[in-house]
ChimeraX commands (.cxc) that place a marker at each C-alpha (Angstrom):
marker #1 position 185.27,58.86,222.19 radius 0.5
marker #1 position 185.49,62.47,221.06 radius 0.5
marker #1 position 188.11,63.90,218.70 radius 0.5
marker #1 position 190.00,65.67,221.49 radius 0.5
marker #1 position 190.47,62.33,223.28 radius 0.5
marker #1 position 192.59,60.69,220.59 radius 0.5
marker #1 position 195.12,61.18,217.84 radius 0.5
marker #1 position 196.95,58.88,215.44 radius 0.5
marker #1 position 200.65,59.56,214.96 radius 0.5
marker #1 position 200.68,57.81,211.59 radius 0.5
marker #1 position 197.55,59.64,210.43 radius 0.5
marker #1 position 197.81,63.21,211.74 radius 0.5
marker #1 position 194.68,64.50,209.97 radius 0.5
marker #1 position 192.43,61.69,211.26 radius 0.5
marker #1 position 189.42,63.07,213.08 radius 0.5
marker #1 position 185.98,62.36,214.43 radius 0.5
marker #1 position 183.11,64.38,212.96 radius 0.5
marker #1 position 181.08,64.11,216.14 radius 0.5
marker #1 position 179.66,67.19,217.83 radius 0.5
marker #1 position 178.70,69.25,214.79 radius 0.5
marker #1 position 175.15,70.63,214.87 radius 0.5
marker #1 position 172.95,69.14,212.18 radius 0.5
marker #1 position 169.27,69.06,211.25 radius 0.5
marker #1 position 166.85,70.10,213.96 radius 0.5
marker #1 position 169.67,71.19,216.25 radius 0.5
marker #1 position 170.74,67.58,216.77 radius 0.5
marker #1 position 174.48,66.94,216.92 radius 0.5
marker #1 position 176.48,64.37,214.99 radius 0.5
marker #1 position 177.05,61.45,217.33 radius 0.5
marker #1 position 180.67,61.16,218.48 radius 0.5
marker #1 position 182.60,58.14,217.34 radius 0.5
marker #1 position 180.42,57.11,214.38 radius 0.5
marker #1 position 182.05,59.00,211.46 radius 0.5
marker #1 position 185.84,58.89,211.33 radius 0.5
marker #1 position 187.81,60.41,208.43 radius 0.5
marker #1 position 191.47,59.50,207.97 radius 0.5
marker #1 position 194.24,59.17,205.40 radius 0.5
marker #1 position 195.35,55.69,204.35 radius 0.5
marker #1 position 196.25,53.66,207.42 radius 0.5
marker #1 position 199.36,51.82,206.25 radius 0.5
marker #1 position 201.68,54.06,208.25 radius 0.5
marker #1 position 199.99,53.74,211.62 radius 0.5
marker #1 position 202.43,53.08,214.46 radius 0.5
marker #1 position 202.12,50.18,216.88 radius 0.5
marker #1 position 200.95,52.72,219.45 radius 0.5
marker #1 position 198.17,53.88,217.09 radius 0.5
marker #1 position 196.56,50.46,216.85 radius 0.5
marker #1 position 195.04,50.34,220.37 radius 0.5
marker #1 position 193.62,53.84,219.76 radius 0.5
marker #1 position 191.97,52.70,216.54 radius 0.5
marker #1 position 190.76,49.54,218.24 radius 0.5
marker #1 position 188.92,51.65,220.83 radius 0.5
marker #1 position 187.19,53.53,218.03 radius 0.5
marker #1 position 186.13,50.10,216.79 radius 0.5
marker #1 position 185.20,50.76,213.14 radius 0.5
marker #1 position 182.65,48.24,211.88 radius 0.5
marker #1 position 183.25,49.27,208.27 radius 0.5
marker #1 position 186.15,50.91,206.42 radius 0.5
marker #1 position 185.60,52.62,203.05 radius 0.5
marker #1 position 188.73,52.89,200.90 radius 0.5
marker #1 position 188.38,55.47,198.12 radius 0.5
marker #1 position 191.73,54.67,196.49 radius 0.5
marker #1 position 192.25,53.07,193.10 radius 0.5
marker #1 position 193.92,49.65,192.90 radius 0.5
marker #1 position 197.04,51.32,191.49 radius 0.5
marker #1 position 197.33,53.49,194.60 radius 0.5
marker #1 position 196.84,50.55,196.93 radius 0.5
marker #1 position 199.53,48.57,195.11 radius 0.5
marker #1 position 202.30,51.09,195.88 radius 0.5
marker #1 position 201.27,51.84,199.48 radius 0.5
marker #1 position 201.69,49.75,202.62 radius 0.5
marker #1 position 198.47,47.88,203.44 radius 0.5
marker #1 position 196.08,49.43,205.93 radius 0.5
marker #1 position 196.73,48.42,209.53 radius 0.5
marker #1 position 193.29,47.60,210.90 radius 0.5
marker #1 position 192.50,46.09,214.29 radius 0.5
marker #1 position 189.78,43.48,214.37 radius 0.5
marker #1 position 187.95,42.46,211.22 radius 0.5
marker #1 position 185.95,45.44,209.96 radius 0.5
marker #1 position 184.06,45.13,206.72 radius 0.5
marker #1 position 186.11,46.83,203.97 radius 0.5
marker #1 position 184.37,48.50,201.03 radius 0.5
marker #1 position 186.58,49.43,198.08 radius 0.5
marker #1 position 184.94,52.36,196.30 radius 0.5
marker #1 position 187.66,53.86,194.06 radius 0.5
marker #1 position 187.10,57.50,193.12 radius 0.5
marker #1 position 189.58,57.76,190.28 radius 0.5
marker #1 position 189.76,58.10,186.51 radius 0.5
marker #1 position 193.08,56.95,185.09 radius 0.5
marker #1 position 192.14,58.33,181.67 radius 0.5
marker #1 position 191.33,61.83,182.90 radius 0.5
marker #1 position 194.16,64.16,181.78 radius 0.5
marker #1 position 194.04,66.18,184.99 radius 0.5
marker #1 position 194.60,63.07,187.12 radius 0.5
marker #1 position 197.58,62.03,185.03 radius 0.5
marker #1 position 198.96,65.58,185.12 radius 0.5
marker #1 position 198.79,65.79,188.92 radius 0.5
marker #1 position 200.50,62.39,189.16 radius 0.5
marker #1 position 203.23,63.59,186.81 radius 0.5
marker #1 position 203.79,66.67,188.99 radius 0.5
marker #1 position 204.17,64.57,192.13 radius 0.5
marker #1 position 206.48,62.08,190.42 radius 0.5
marker #1 position 208.67,64.78,188.88 radius 0.5
marker #1 position 207.99,63.65,185.31 radius 0.5
marker #1 position 208.43,65.75,182.20 radius 0.5
marker #1 position 205.33,67.92,181.80 radius 0.5
marker #1 position 205.82,68.62,178.09 radius 0.5
marker #1 position 202.79,66.48,177.26 radius 0.5
marker #1 position 200.66,68.65,179.54 radius 0.5
marker #1 position 201.59,72.07,178.18 radius 0.5
marker #1 position 198.12,73.61,178.53 radius 0.5
marker #1 position 197.51,72.21,182.01 radius 0.5
marker #1 position 200.99,73.30,183.08 radius 0.5
marker #1 position 200.26,76.79,181.80 radius 0.5
marker #1 position 197.05,76.93,183.82 radius 0.5
marker #1 position 198.91,75.73,186.91 radius 0.5
marker #1 position 198.42,73.03,189.52 radius 0.5
marker #1 position 195.75,74.91,191.51 radius 0.5
marker #1 position 193.59,75.02,188.37 radius 0.5
marker #1 position 194.12,71.28,187.91 radius 0.5
marker #1 position 193.04,70.64,191.49 radius 0.5
marker #1 position 189.93,72.75,190.97 radius 0.5
marker #1 position 189.13,70.69,187.87 radius 0.5
marker #1 position 189.37,67.50,189.91 radius 0.5
marker #1 position 186.93,68.91,192.45 radius 0.5
marker #1 position 184.47,69.75,189.68 radius 0.5
marker #1 position 184.85,66.16,188.50 radius 0.5
marker #1 position 183.98,64.98,192.00 radius 0.5
marker #1 position 180.57,66.57,191.43 radius 0.5
marker #1 position 179.91,65.71,187.77 radius 0.5
marker #1 position 182.03,62.66,186.93 radius 0.5
marker #1 position 179.95,59.51,186.56 radius 0.5
marker #1 position 182.39,57.35,188.52 radius 0.5
marker #1 position 182.68,59.92,191.30 radius 0.5
marker #1 position 178.91,60.30,191.61 radius 0.5
marker #1 position 178.39,56.55,191.80 radius 0.5
marker #1 position 181.10,55.99,194.39 radius 0.5
marker #1 position 180.19,58.91,196.66 radius 0.5
marker #1 position 176.54,57.88,196.53 radius 0.5
marker #1 position 177.41,54.32,197.50 radius 0.5
marker #1 position 179.51,55.61,200.39 radius 0.5
marker #1 position 176.62,57.70,201.73 radius 0.5
marker #1 position 174.25,54.76,201.46 radius 0.5
marker #1 position 176.77,52.67,203.42 radius 0.5
marker #1 position 176.91,55.34,206.14 radius 0.5
marker #1 position 173.11,55.24,206.42 radius 0.5
marker #1 position 173.16,51.55,207.40 radius 0.5
marker #1 position 173.58,51.05,211.17 radius 0.5
marker #1 position 175.52,47.81,210.77 radius 0.5
marker #1 position 178.37,49.86,209.21 radius 0.5
marker #1 position 178.77,52.14,212.23 radius 0.5
marker #1 position 181.23,53.27,213.40 radius 0.5
marker #1 position 182.30,54.05,209.84 radius 0.5
marker #1 position 185.88,54.98,208.94 radius 0.5
marker #1 position 186.66,56.24,205.44 radius 0.5
marker #1 position 189.82,57.34,203.68 radius 0.5
marker #1 position 191.65,57.90,200.40 radius 0.5
marker #1 position 195.45,58.30,200.21 radius 0.5
marker #1 position 196.17,61.63,201.88 radius 0.5
marker #1 position 192.73,61.95,203.45 radius 0.5
marker #1 position 192.09,65.45,202.16 radius 0.5
marker #1 position 190.47,65.62,198.69 radius 0.5
marker #1 position 188.25,62.59,198.04 radius 0.5
marker #1 position 187.88,62.09,201.78 radius 0.5
marker #1 position 187.27,65.82,202.10 radius 0.5
marker #1 position 184.49,65.90,199.51 radius 0.5
marker #1 position 182.80,62.81,200.95 radius 0.5
marker #1 position 182.86,64.59,204.31 radius 0.5
marker #1 position 181.23,67.65,202.72 radius 0.5
marker #1 position 178.52,65.45,201.21 radius 0.5
marker #1 position 177.84,63.59,204.46 radius 0.5
marker #1 position 177.69,66.73,206.55 radius 0.5
marker #1 position 175.36,68.50,204.12 radius 0.5
marker #1 position 173.10,65.45,204.14 radius 0.5
marker #1 position 173.09,65.64,207.93 radius 0.5
marker #1 position 172.06,69.30,207.81 radius 0.5
marker #1 position 175.32,70.85,209.09 radius 0.5
marker #1 position 175.83,74.53,208.28 radius 0.5
marker #1 position 178.04,75.23,205.26 radius 0.5
marker #1 position 180.38,77.54,207.20 radius 0.5
marker #1 position 181.05,74.74,209.71 radius 0.5
marker #1 position 181.61,72.28,206.87 radius 0.5
marker #1 position 184.10,74.65,205.23 radius 0.5
marker #1 position 186.05,75.08,208.47 radius 0.5
marker #1 position 186.18,71.30,208.92 radius 0.5
marker #1 position 187.52,70.88,205.37 radius 0.5
marker #1 position 190.24,73.50,205.87 radius 0.5
marker #1 position 191.34,71.95,209.18 radius 0.5
marker #1 position 193.48,69.55,207.15 radius 0.5
marker #1 position 196.24,72.11,206.55 radius 0.5
marker #1 position 197.27,72.89,210.14 radius 0.5
marker #1 position 197.03,69.21,211.05 radius 0.5
marker #1 position 199.44,68.20,208.27 radius 0.5
marker #1 position 201.82,71.20,208.18 radius 0.5
marker #1 position 204.83,69.28,209.52 radius 0.5
marker #1 position 204.11,66.27,207.33 radius 0.5
marker #1 position 203.95,68.44,204.20 radius 0.5
marker #1 position 207.41,69.82,204.88 radius 0.5
marker #1 position 208.79,66.31,205.38 radius 0.5
marker #1 position 207.26,65.22,202.06 radius 0.5
marker #1 position 208.63,68.26,200.25 radius 0.5
marker #1 position 212.12,67.72,201.65 radius 0.5
marker #1 position 212.05,64.08,200.58 radius 0.5
marker #1 position 211.00,65.17,197.09 radius 0.5
marker #1 position 213.84,67.73,196.98 radius 0.5
marker #1 position 216.31,64.97,197.79 radius 0.5
marker #1 position 215.05,62.94,194.83 radius 0.5
marker #1 position 214.49,65.90,192.51 radius 0.5
marker #1 position 217.01,68.72,193.11 radius 0.5
marker #1 position 215.20,70.90,190.53 radius 0.5
marker #1 position 211.83,70.36,192.21 radius 0.5
marker #1 position 209.24,72.96,191.24 radius 0.5
marker #1 position 207.83,73.49,194.72 radius 0.5
marker #1 position 205.28,76.02,193.46 radius 0.5
marker #1 position 203.74,73.28,191.31 radius 0.5
marker #1 position 203.84,70.59,194.00 radius 0.5
marker #1 position 202.65,72.43,197.12 radius 0.5
marker #1 position 199.08,73.01,195.84 radius 0.5
marker #1 position 198.65,69.24,195.50 radius 0.5
marker #1 position 199.65,68.71,199.14 radius 0.5
marker #1 position 197.17,71.25,200.54 radius 0.5
marker #1 position 193.47,71.87,200.62 radius 0.5
marker #1 position 192.47,75.35,199.52 radius 0.5
marker #1 position 189.23,77.34,199.66 radius 0.5
marker #1 position 189.21,77.68,195.87 radius 0.5
marker #1 position 189.13,73.90,195.45 radius 0.5
marker #1 position 186.01,73.66,197.57 radius 0.5
marker #1 position 184.58,76.70,195.79 radius 0.5
marker #1 position 185.07,74.91,192.45 radius 0.5
marker #1 position 183.03,71.94,193.66 radius 0.5
marker #1 position 180.29,74.13,195.12 radius 0.5
marker #1 position 180.23,76.12,191.89 radius 0.5
marker #1 position 179.77,72.91,189.90 radius 0.5
marker #1 position 176.93,71.89,192.21 radius 0.5
marker #1 position 175.17,75.20,191.58 radius 0.5
marker #1 position 175.86,75.12,187.84 radius 0.5
marker #1 position 174.53,71.63,187.29 radius 0.5
marker #1 position 171.93,71.21,190.03 radius 0.5
marker #1 position 171.13,74.63,191.45 radius 0.5
marker #1 position 171.39,73.58,195.10 radius 0.5
marker #1 position 173.14,71.04,197.28 radius 0.5
marker #1 position 169.85,69.34,198.07 radius 0.5
marker #1 position 169.20,68.83,194.38 radius 0.5
marker #1 position 172.73,67.47,193.94 radius 0.5
marker #1 position 172.11,64.92,196.70 radius 0.5
marker #1 position 168.80,63.92,195.11 radius 0.5
marker #1 position 169.51,64.13,191.38 radius 0.5
marker #1 position 173.29,63.96,191.14 radius 0.5
marker #1 position 173.81,61.20,193.68 radius 0.5
marker #1 position 170.37,59.61,193.54 radius 0.5
marker #1 position 169.95,59.68,197.32 radius 0.5
marker #1 position 166.33,59.17,198.29 radius 0.5
marker #1 position 164.51,60.81,201.19 radius 0.5
marker #1 position 164.63,57.41,202.91 radius 0.5
marker #1 position 168.43,57.31,202.74 radius 0.5
marker #1 position 168.75,60.85,204.14 radius 0.5
marker #1 position 166.26,60.06,206.90 radius 0.5
marker #1 position 168.14,56.87,207.81 radius 0.5
marker #1 position 171.46,58.74,207.81 radius 0.5
marker #1 position 170.07,61.34,210.20 radius 0.5
marker #1 position 168.33,58.78,212.38 radius 0.5
marker #1 position 171.54,56.83,212.98 radius 0.5
marker #1 position 174.16,59.58,212.95 radius 0.5
marker #1 position 172.48,62.42,214.82 radius 0.5
marker #1 position 171.92,62.38,218.57 radius 0.5
marker link #1:1,2 radius 0.2
marker link #1:2,3 radius 0.2
marker link #1:3,4 radius 0.2
marker link #1:4,5 radius 0.2
marker link #1:5,6 radius 0.2
marker link #1:6,7 radius 0.2
marker link #1:7,8 radius 0.2
marker link #1:8,9 radius 0.2
marker link #1:9,10 radius 0.2
marker link #1:10,11 radius 0.2
marker link #1:11,12 radius 0.2
marker link #1:12,13 radius 0.2
marker link #1:13,14 radius 0.2
marker link #1:14,15 radius 0.2
marker link #1:15,16 radius 0.2
marker link #1:16,17 radius 0.2
marker link #1:17,18 radius 0.2
marker link #1:18,19 radius 0.2
marker link #1:19,20 radius 0.2
marker link #1:20,21 radius 0.2
marker link #1:21,22 radius 0.2
marker link #1:22,23 radius 0.2
marker link #1:23,24 radius 0.2
marker link #1:24,25 radius 0.2
marker link #1:25,26 radius 0.2
marker link #1:26,27 radius 0.2
marker link #1:27,28 radius 0.2
marker link #1:28,29 radius 0.2
marker link #1:29,30 radius 0.2
marker link #1:30,31 radius 0.2
marker link #1:31,32 radius 0.2
marker link #1:32,33 radius 0.2
marker link #1:33,34 radius 0.2
marker link #1:34,35 radius 0.2
marker link #1:35,36 radius 0.2
marker link #1:36,37 radius 0.2
marker link #1:37,38 radius 0.2
marker link #1:38,39 radius 0.2
marker link #1:39,40 radius 0.2
marker link #1:40,41 radius 0.2
marker link #1:41,42 radius 0.2
marker link #1:42,43 radius 0.2
marker link #1:43,44 radius 0.2
marker link #1:44,45 radius 0.2
marker link #1:45,46 radius 0.2
marker link #1:46,47 radius 0.2
marker link #1:47,48 radius 0.2
marker link #1:48,49 radius 0.2
marker link #1:49,50 radius 0.2
marker link #1:50,51 radius 0.2
marker link #1:51,52 radius 0.2
marker link #1:52,53 radius 0.2
marker link #1:53,54 radius 0.2
marker link #1:54,55 radius 0.2
marker link #1:55,56 radius 0.2
marker link #1:56,57 radius 0.2
marker link #1:57,58 radius 0.2
marker link #1:58,59 radius 0.2
marker link #1:59,60 radius 0.2
marker link #1:60,61 radius 0.2
marker link #1:61,62 radius 0.2
marker link #1:62,63 radius 0.2
marker link #1:63,64 radius 0.2
marker link #1:64,65 radius 0.2
marker link #1:65,66 radius 0.2
marker link #1:66,67 radius 0.2
marker link #1:67,68 radius 0.2
marker link #1:68,69 radius 0.2
marker link #1:69,70 radius 0.2
marker link #1:70,71 radius 0.2
marker link #1:71,72 radius 0.2
marker link #1:72,73 radius 0.2
marker link #1:73,74 radius 0.2
marker link #1:74,75 radius 0.2
marker link #1:75,76 radius 0.2
marker link #1:76,77 radius 0.2
marker link #1:77,78 radius 0.2
marker link #1:78,79 radius 0.2
marker link #1:79,80 radius 0.2
marker link #1:80,81 radius 0.2
marker link #1:81,82 radius 0.2
marker link #1:82,83 radius 0.2
marker link #1:83,84 radius 0.2
marker link #1:84,85 radius 0.2
marker link #1:85,86 radius 0.2
marker link #1:86,87 radius 0.2
marker link #1:87,88 radius 0.2
marker link #1:88,89 radius 0.2
marker link #1:89,90 radius 0.2
marker link #1:90,91 radius 0.2
marker link #1:91,92 radius 0.2
marker link #1:92,93 radius 0.2
marker link #1:93,94 radius 0.2
marker link #1:94,95 radius 0.2
marker link #1:95,96 radius 0.2
marker link #1:96,97 radius 0.2
marker link #1:97,98 radius 0.2
marker link #1:98,99 radius 0.2
marker link #1:99,100 radius 0.2
marker link #1:100,101 radius 0.2
marker link #1:101,102 radius 0.2
marker link #1:102,103 radius 0.2
marker link #1:103,104 radius 0.2
marker link #1:104,105 radius 0.2
marker link #1:105,106 radius 0.2
marker link #1:106,107 radius 0.2
marker link #1:107,108 radius 0.2
marker link #1:108,109 radius 0.2
marker link #1:109,110 radius 0.2
marker link #1:110,111 radius 0.2
marker link #1:111,112 radius 0.2
marker link #1:112,113 radius 0.2
marker link #1:113,114 radius 0.2
marker link #1:114,115 radius 0.2
marker link #1:115,116 radius 0.2
marker link #1:116,117 radius 0.2
marker link #1:117,118 radius 0.2
marker link #1:118,119 radius 0.2
marker link #1:119,120 radius 0.2
marker link #1:120,121 radius 0.2
marker link #1:121,122 radius 0.2
marker link #1:122,123 radius 0.2
marker link #1:123,124 radius 0.2
marker link #1:124,125 radius 0.2
marker link #1:125,126 radius 0.2
marker link #1:126,127 radius 0.2
marker link #1:127,128 radius 0.2
marker link #1:128,129 radius 0.2
marker link #1:129,130 radius 0.2
marker link #1:130,131 radius 0.2
marker link #1:131,132 radius 0.2
marker link #1:132,133 radius 0.2
marker link #1:133,134 radius 0.2
marker link #1:134,135 radius 0.2
marker link #1:135,136 radius 0.2
marker link #1:136,137 radius 0.2
marker link #1:137,138 radius 0.2
marker link #1:138,139 radius 0.2
marker link #1:139,140 radius 0.2
marker link #1:140,141 radius 0.2
marker link #1:141,142 radius 0.2
marker link #1:142,143 radius 0.2
marker link #1:143,144 radius 0.2
marker link #1:144,145 radius 0.2
marker link #1:145,146 radius 0.2
marker link #1:146,147 radius 0.2
marker link #1:147,148 radius 0.2
marker link #1:148,149 radius 0.2
marker link #1:149,150 radius 0.2
marker link #1:150,151 radius 0.2
marker link #1:151,152 radius 0.2
marker link #1:152,153 radius 0.2
marker link #1:153,154 radius 0.2
marker link #1:154,155 radius 0.2
marker link #1:155,156 radius 0.2
marker link #1:156,157 radius 0.2
marker link #1:157,158 radius 0.2
marker link #1:158,159 radius 0.2
marker link #1:159,160 radius 0.2
marker link #1:160,161 radius 0.2
marker link #1:161,162 radius 0.2
marker link #1:162,163 radius 0.2
marker link #1:163,164 radius 0.2
marker link #1:164,165 radius 0.2
marker link #1:165,166 radius 0.2
marker link #1:166,167 radius 0.2
marker link #1:167,168 radius 0.2
marker link #1:168,169 radius 0.2
marker link #1:169,170 radius 0.2
marker link #1:170,171 radius 0.2
marker link #1:171,172 radius 0.2
marker link #1:172,173 radius 0.2
marker link #1:173,174 radius 0.2
marker link #1:174,175 radius 0.2
marker link #1:175,176 radius 0.2
marker link #1:176,177 radius 0.2
marker link #1:177,178 radius 0.2
marker link #1:178,179 radius 0.2
marker link #1:179,180 radius 0.2
marker link #1:180,181 radius 0.2
marker link #1:181,182 radius 0.2
marker link #1:182,183 radius 0.2
marker link #1:183,184 radius 0.2
marker link #1:184,185 radius 0.2
marker link #1:185,186 radius 0.2
marker link #1:186,187 radius 0.2
marker link #1:187,188 radius 0.2
marker link #1:188,189 radius 0.2
marker link #1:189,190 radius 0.2
marker link #1:190,191 radius 0.2
marker link #1:191,192 radius 0.2
marker link #1:192,193 radius 0.2
marker link #1:193,194 radius 0.2
marker link #1:194,195 radius 0.2
marker link #1:195,196 radius 0.2
marker link #1:196,197 radius 0.2
marker link #1:197,198 radius 0.2
marker link #1:198,199 radius 0.2
marker link #1:199,200 radius 0.2
marker link #1:200,201 radius 0.2
marker link #1:201,202 radius 0.2
marker link #1:202,203 radius 0.2
marker link #1:203,204 radius 0.2
marker link #1:204,205 radius 0.2
marker link #1:205,206 radius 0.2
marker link #1:206,207 radius 0.2
marker link #1:207,208 radius 0.2
marker link #1:208,209 radius 0.2
marker link #1:209,210 radius 0.2
marker link #1:210,211 radius 0.2
marker link #1:211,212 radius 0.2
marker link #1:212,213 radius 0.2
marker link #1:213,214 radius 0.2
marker link #1:214,215 radius 0.2
marker link #1:215,216 radius 0.2
marker link #1:216,217 radius 0.2
marker link #1:217,218 radius 0.2
marker link #1:218,219 radius 0.2
marker link #1:219,220 radius 0.2
marker link #1:220,221 radius 0.2
marker link #1:221,222 radius 0.2
marker link #1:222,223 radius 0.2
marker link #1:223,224 radius 0.2
marker link #1:224,225 radius 0.2
marker link #1:225,226 radius 0.2
marker link #1:226,227 radius 0.2
marker link #1:227,228 radius 0.2
marker link #1:228,229 radius 0.2
marker link #1:229,230 radius 0.2
marker link #1:230,231 radius 0.2
marker link #1:231,232 radius 0.2
marker link #1:232,233 radius 0.2
marker link #1:233,234 radius 0.2
marker link #1:234,235 radius 0.2
marker link #1:235,236 radius 0.2
marker link #1:236,237 radius 0.2
marker link #1:237,238 radius 0.2
marker link #1:238,239 radius 0.2
marker link #1:239,240 radius 0.2
marker link #1:240,241 radius 0.2
marker link #1:241,242 radius 0.2
marker link #1:242,243 radius 0.2
marker link #1:243,244 radius 0.2
marker link #1:244,245 radius 0.2
marker link #1:245,246 radius 0.2
marker link #1:246,247 radius 0.2
marker link #1:247,248 radius 0.2
marker link #1:248,249 radius 0.2
marker link #1:249,250 radius 0.2
marker link #1:250,251 radius 0.2
marker link #1:251,252 radius 0.2
marker link #1:252,253 radius 0.2
marker link #1:253,254 radius 0.2
marker link #1:254,255 radius 0.2
marker link #1:255,256 radius 0.2
marker link #1:256,257 radius 0.2
marker link #1:257,258 radius 0.2
marker link #1:258,259 radius 0.2
marker link #1:259,260 radius 0.2
marker link #1:260,261 radius 0.2
marker link #1:261,262 radius 0.2
marker link #1:262,263 radius 0.2
marker link #1:263,264 radius 0.2
marker link #1:264,265 radius 0.2
view
């Protein structure tokens, strides 16, 4: 089932990574890697579509605190669920971004507020690369994807754009996909969620008449500079993406070979 054959109303940025050219000119198999946002808002009509995709394993990158305030995922069948939270509740940038979205007083975040929300998002992406928790969780997710019993694999965070986006970048690099193609796939989130973003912003305006839209909008989008921040951190710390996979994530040649054997046609 290729991406063009399906869509999920309750998860507009859900997509299949099949068809991209990877190592040796082999393409990513359709229907084995599915990226989505959280699935608690799927419609009844979405469920048969997801059932046809038939995920054997679902990776949830959200923290327990995020799961607690969201409707539970609607999952057909009984896929294995791996909870691999990529989150640091003590990190000041995470708490700042949460405060922006919740409309809280930002006086305690004067320096971060001065730098702006885009800078905070870039800092989070650098943490994706260097943070100990992030490295452990992303590595575990890749190892799960390399095991055939977990395929088809569906993975998500809350909005399906940042943590899900970086895991997608990692998986596609490991599969040998060209960086320009990976970048285009990452940026595809914005057109897919344009209408949803406006709905979210309008709901926030209703709750917060003095909403600072310029501070909020960068959190609802993906931007090239966020991805650039992560790539820059990869180069700064490891020199190359291959070295990041090996040394930063601890992925062995055997894991990469298994990933390619099972995910490339």
